[in-house]
C-alpha positions in Angstrom: -15.0 -7.7 9.1 -13.4 -4.3 9.5 -11.7 -3.8 6.1 -11.4 0.0 6.0 -8.9 -0.6 8.8 -6.9 -2.7 6.6 -6.1 0.0 4.0 -3.3 1.1 4.6 -1.9 -2.2 6.6 1.3 -1.5 5.2 1.6 2.0 6.2 2.5 3.2 2.9 0.6 5.6 1.2 -0.3 6.3 -2.4 1.9 9.1 -2.5 4.7 7.2 -0.9 4.5 4.5 -3.2 4.9 7.2 -6.0 8.0 8.5 -4.4 10.0 5.7 -4.4 8.3 4.8 -7.8 10.3 8.1 -8.7 13.2 7.3 -7.3 13.6 3.9 -9.0 12.8 5.7 -11.8 15.4 8.1 -11.2 18.1 6.0 -10.1 17.8 3.6 -12.9 19.0 6.7 -15.0 21.7 8.3 -12.4 23.2 5.0 -11.1 20.9 4.4 -8.5 21.0 7.7 -7.2 18.4 10.2 -7.6 18.3 14.3 -6.7 15.7 15.4 -4.6 15.2 18.2 -7.4 14.6 15.9 -10.2 12.0 13.8 -7.9 9.9 17.3 -7.4 10.2 17.3 -10.8 9.4 14.0 -12.0 5.9 14.2 -9.6 5.2 18.0 -9.8 5.8 19.2 -6.3 8.0 21.5 -4.6 11.1 20.3 -3.5 10.2 20.8 -0.3 7.2 18.3 -0.4 9.8 15.8 -1.5 12.2 16.6 1.6 9.3 16.2 3.9 7.7 13.2 2.4 11.7 11.6 2.3 11.8 12.2 6.1 9.1 8.9 6.9 11.0 7.1 4.4 14.2 7.8 5.3 13.0 6.6 9.1 11.5 3.2 8.1 14.5 2.2 6.2 13.2 3.0 2.6 15.6 5.1 1.6 19.1 6.5 2.2 20.0 10.1 1.5 23.7 10.8 1.4 25.7 14.2 2.4 24.9 15.3 -1.2 21.0 15.1 -0.5 21.3 12.2 -3.0 18.6 9.6 -2.8 18.4 5.8 -3.2 16.3 3.0 -2.5 17.2 0.6 0.6 16.5 -3.3 -0.7 13.6 -3.5 1.4 12.1 -0.5 -0.6 13.5 -1.7 -4.0 11.7 -5.4 -3.2 8.6 -3.0 -2.3 9.1 -1.4 -5.9 9.2 -4.5 -8.0 6.0 -5.6 -6.3 3.9 -2.7 -7.3 5.1 -2.2 -10.7 4.3 -5.8 -10.9 0.7 -5.4 -9.8 0.5 -2.1 -12.2 1.7 -3.9 -14.8 -0.8 -7.1 -14.3 -3.6 -5.0 -13.5 -3.4 -2.8 -16.8 -2.8 -5.5 -19.3 -6.1 -7.4 -17.4 -8.0 -3.9 -18.0 -6.8 -3.4 -21.4 -6.7 -6.9 -22.5 -9.5 -8.3 -20.9 -12.1 -6.0 -20.2 -10.7 -3.9 -23.2 -10.6 -0.6 -21.9 -8.1 1.9 -23.7 -4.5 1.8 -22.9 -4.9 5.3 -21.7 -7.9 4.1 -19.2 -5.9 1.5 -18.0 -3.1 2.9 -17.0 -4.9 5.0 -14.8 -7.0 2.8 -13.2 -4.1 0.7 -12.5 -2.3 3.1 -10.6 -4.8 3.8 -8.6 -5.2 0.0 -7.5 -1.8 -1.1 -7.7 -0.9 -0.6 -4.2 -4.0 -1.8 -2.5 -4.7 -5.2 -3.7 -3.1 -8.0 -2.0 0.2 -9.6 -3.4 -2.4 -12.8 -3.3 -4.7 -11.2 -5.7 -2.5 -10.0 -8.1 -1.1 -13.5 -8.6 -4.6 -14.8 -9.0 -5.4 -12.4 -11.8 -1.5 -13.0 -13.4 -2.6 -16.8 -13.4 -6.4 -15.5 -15.0 -4.1 -14.0 -17.3 -2.0 -16.8 -18.2 -5.3 -19.0 -18.6 -6.8 -16.6 -20.9 -3.4 -15.9 -22.7 -2.8 -19.7 -23.3 -3.9 -21.8 -25.9 -7.4 -23.1 -24.7 -9.8 -22.1 -27.4 -12.6 -21.5 -25.3 -10.7 -18.7 -23.2 -10.1 -16.7 -26.3 -13.5 -17.4 -27.1 -14.5 -16.4 -23.5 -12.7 -12.8 -23.4 -13.8 -12.1 -27.0 -17.5 -13.0 -26.6 -17.1 -10.7 -23.3 -15.7 -7.6 -25.1 -18.7 -7.7 -27.6 -21.5 -8.2 -24.7 -23.4 -5.3 -23.5 -26.3 -7.3 -21.9 -29.3 -5.8 -20.5 -30.2 -5.6 -17.4 -33.9 -6.7 -16.1 -36.3 -3.9 -15.6 -36.7 -4.7 -11.9 -33.0 -4.7 -11.3 -33.2 -8.4 -10.2 -30.3 -10.1 -11.2 -27.7 -13.2 -10.2 -25.3 -10.6 -10.0 -27.0 -7.2 -8.6 -29.4 -9.1 -6.1 -31.9 -6.1 -6.4 -29.9 -3.7 -6.2 -29.0 -2.5 -9.9 -25.1 -1.6 -9.8 -24.9 -0.6 -13.5 -27.3 1.7 -12.6 -25.5 3.2 -9.4 -22.8 3.3 -11.2 -24.3 5.4 -14.1 -25.1 8.0 -11.4 -21.8 8.7 -10.6 -20.0 11.6 -12.6 -17.6 10.3 -15.0 -18.7 6.6 -15.1 -19.4 4.8 -18.0 
């Protein structure tokens, strides 16, 4: 399968997603509309960069721009933003509450992943979280035991997960990992 070709299958880049998220957040503060200058300030980029980025979003019907250059999400874009925010929240909770990452790291990592996972993967993640948070003592014990687990790898790197190529050793070689 040529998975890499599906990376941008929805045609919404990470940058475009953040533009839509900024418009949504600012719109909540200002009655649904956002100014280009506020979007630029929110994203830490120039007004010109925002204007350039808005062109394709407008062509796709994801944003409306009025005569005063105020920007508003279309209903389709609002649906996309809601989905991304739900994925982000599910990922952030999973990373912090289950895997034990710091809230800061969970926030950064969930932002990186939020627009890449499929709706089905996000649904299953939420179902897993519901299972873990439910009343089943075995589920709670699983999370508790995992958080305490710092398992040693076999010296030959041959375990059921790594299958001859130690993933932890390979990750340890990556700057900033671990």
